[in-house]
C-alpha positions in Angstrom: -68.4 5.6 -2.1 -67.9 6.1 1.6 -70.9 7.5 3.6 -72.3 7.7 7.0 -75.6 7.5 8.8 -77.8 10.6 8.8 -79.1 12.5 5.8 -80.0 11.2 2.4 -77.0 12.0 0.3 -76.0 8.4 -0.2 -79.5 7.5 -1.5 -79.4 10.5 -3.8 -76.0 9.4 -5.1 -77.3 5.9 -5.7 -80.2 7.2 -7.8 -77.8 9.5 -9.7 -75.4 6.6 -10.3 -78.2 4.3 -11.4 -79.2 6.7 -14.1 -75.8 8.1 -15.2 -72.8 5.9 -14.2 -71.8 2.7 -15.9 -68.7 1.9 -13.9 -68.9 -0.3 -10.8 -69.5 1.4 -7.5 -68.8 -0.1 -4.1 -70.2 1.6 -1.0 -69.1 1.5 2.6 -71.4 3.2 5.1 -70.1 3.9 8.6 -72.4 3.9 11.6 -73.7 0.4 11.5 -73.2 0.0 15.2 -74.5 3.4 16.3 -77.3 3.2 18.8 -80.7 3.8 17.3 -82.2 7.1 18.3 -78.9 8.6 19.6 -77.7 11.8 18.0 -74.1 11.4 16.9 -71.3 14.0 16.9 -72.4 16.4 14.1 -75.5 17.5 12.2 -74.8 15.2 9.3 -75.1 12.2 11.5 -78.6 13.0 12.8 -81.1 10.2 11.9 -84.7 11.3 11.8 -87.2 8.4 11.8 -86.3 5.9 9.2 -84.6 8.5 7.0 -80.8 8.3 7.1 -80.6 5.0 9.0 -77.9 2.5 8.2 -80.5 0.0 7.0 -82.3 2.5 4.8 -79.1 3.5 3.1 -78.0 -0.1 2.5 -81.3 -1.0 1.0 -81.4 2.0 -1.3 -77.8 1.3 -2.5 -78.4 -2.4 -3.1 -81.7 -1.6 -5.0 -79.7 0.5 -7.4 -77.1 -2.2 -8.0 -74.4 -0.8 -5.8 -72.5 -3.5 -3.8 -72.1 -2.7 -0.1 -69.2 -3.9 2.0 -69.0 -4.2 5.7 -65.4 -3.0 6.2 -63.3 -0.4 4.5 -60.6 -3.0 3.8 -63.0 -4.8 1.5 -63.4 -1.9 -0.9 -60.2 -2.5 -3.0 -60.8 -6.3 -3.2 -64.3 -5.9 -4.4 -63.6 -3.2 -6.9 -60.6 -5.1 -8.3 -62.8 -8.2 -8.7 -65.6 -6.1 -10.4 -63.1 -4.4 -12.8 -61.5 -7.8 -13.7 -64.9 -9.2 -14.5 -65.6 -6.4 -17.0 -62.3 -7.0 -18.9 
């Protein structure tokens, strides 16, 4: 899963996955270094209060058993590792 700051779609996806998906999921959320309180380039990136922040998304994903990576280049390595563990 690749997401971004703003909105709550990643938290909703984590909840759905927790209840319905049995395959491993790895998440990468962009916007980790975005200045707090600054409106970014489009409506989807608007962070209101604590909702939609990088930290809130990471916490929600991890609580639902989704591994979060810090760079996009880690996605394949982590997924490969998780899939090999399951075989």
